[in-house]
C-alpha positions in Angstrom: 0.0 0.0 0.0 2.8 2.4 0.9 4.5 1.7 -2.4 1.4 2.6 -4.4 1.1 5.8 -2.4 4.7 6.8 -3.0 4.4 6.0 -6.7 1.2 8.1 -6.9 3.1 11.0 -5.3 6.0 10.7 -7.7 3.7 10.6 -10.7 1.9 13.7 -9.4 5.2 15.5 -8.9 6.4 14.7 -12.4 3.0 15.9 -13.9 3.3 19.1 -11.9 6.9 19.7 -13.2 5.8 19.1 -16.8 3.0 21.6 -16.5 5.3 24.3 -14.9 8.3 23.8 -17.2 8.4 26.3 -20.1 9.0 24.7 -23.5 10.3 21.4 -22.2 9.5 18.6 -24.6 10.8 15.2 -23.6 9.6 11.7 -24.1 10.5 8.6 -22.3 9.4 5.1 -21.7 9.5 2.8 -18.7 9.8 -0.9 -18.8 9.2 -3.4 -16.0 11.5 -6.3 -15.2 9.5 -8.5 -17.4 9.2 -6.0 -20.2 12.8 -6.0 -21.5 13.9 -6.4 -25.1 15.9 -9.5 -25.6 18.7 -9.7 -28.2 20.2 -12.6 -29.9 23.4 -13.3 -32.0 23.0 -13.7 -35.7 25.1 -14.2 -38.8 24.7 -12.0 -41.9 23.8 -14.4 -44.8 23.5 -11.9 -47.6 22.3 -8.3 -48.4 18.6 -7.9 -49.1 18.4 -4.3 -50.2 19.9 -1.0 -49.1 20.7 -1.4 -45.4 18.5 -4.5 -45.0 20.2 -7.9 -44.6 19.2 -11.6 -44.6 20.4 -13.0 -41.2 20.1 -16.3 -39.3 20.4 -16.8 -35.6 23.4 -18.6 -34.3 24.1 -20.7 -31.2 27.4 -20.5 -29.4 28.1 -24.0 -28.2 31.8 -24.2 -27.1 34.1 -21.2 -26.5 36.5 -20.8 -29.3 34.4 -22.9 -31.7 32.5 -21.6 -34.8 28.9 -20.7 -33.9 26.2 -23.0 -35.3 23.6 -21.4 -37.6 20.1 -22.2 -36.4 16.6 -21.1 -37.2 15.0 -19.5 -40.2 16.3 -16.6 -42.2 14.9 -13.2 -41.3 15.4 -9.7 -42.7 17.1 -7.2 -40.3 18.0 -3.5 -40.8 21.4 -2.1 -39.9 20.7 1.3 -38.4 24.4 2.3 -38.6 24.1 2.6 -42.4 22.3 5.2 -44.4 18.7 4.3 -45.3 19.1 5.9 -48.8 22.2 4.1 -50.1 23.4 0.5 -50.5 24.9 -1.1 -47.4 28.4 -2.5 -47.3 28.3 -5.1 -44.4 30.0 -8.3 -45.6 28.3 -11.6 -45.5 29.6 -13.7 -42.6 29.6 -10.9 -40.1 28.1 -11.6 -36.6 25.7 -9.1 -35.1 23.4 -8.8 -32.1 19.8 -8.4 -33.2 16.9 -6.8 -31.3 13.3 -7.0 -32.2 11.6 -3.6 -32.0 8.0 -3.5 -33.0 7.8 -5.3 -36.4 11.5 -5.0 -37.3 14.7 -6.8 -36.4 17.4 -4.2 -36.0 21.1 -4.2 -35.3 23.9 -1.6 -35.2 27.1 -2.6 -37.0 29.3 0.3 -38.3 31.1 -0.5 -41.5 
């Protein structure tokens, strides 16, 4: 009960600050412990188009061994590359993929 009361007070305080702050436009999001975004390791199979790539998930079995490709091929976007030009990420690269909304995304500077 005390936690709900403290949380309600904090929420009211933030709302009051937002009303009183001149010209402050910020957005944020809060996730709970169960609401996290999970990532997985994948291998780039080929380029799809522009900065989109065909990737497959990999499983790391033994340290120092080559990861095993598993799962189906999915299309993922490299947000480190321009959306208006062709990407340069070579096939065979390993990346960490996150699912955000309907897209699989990763950041791999070239």
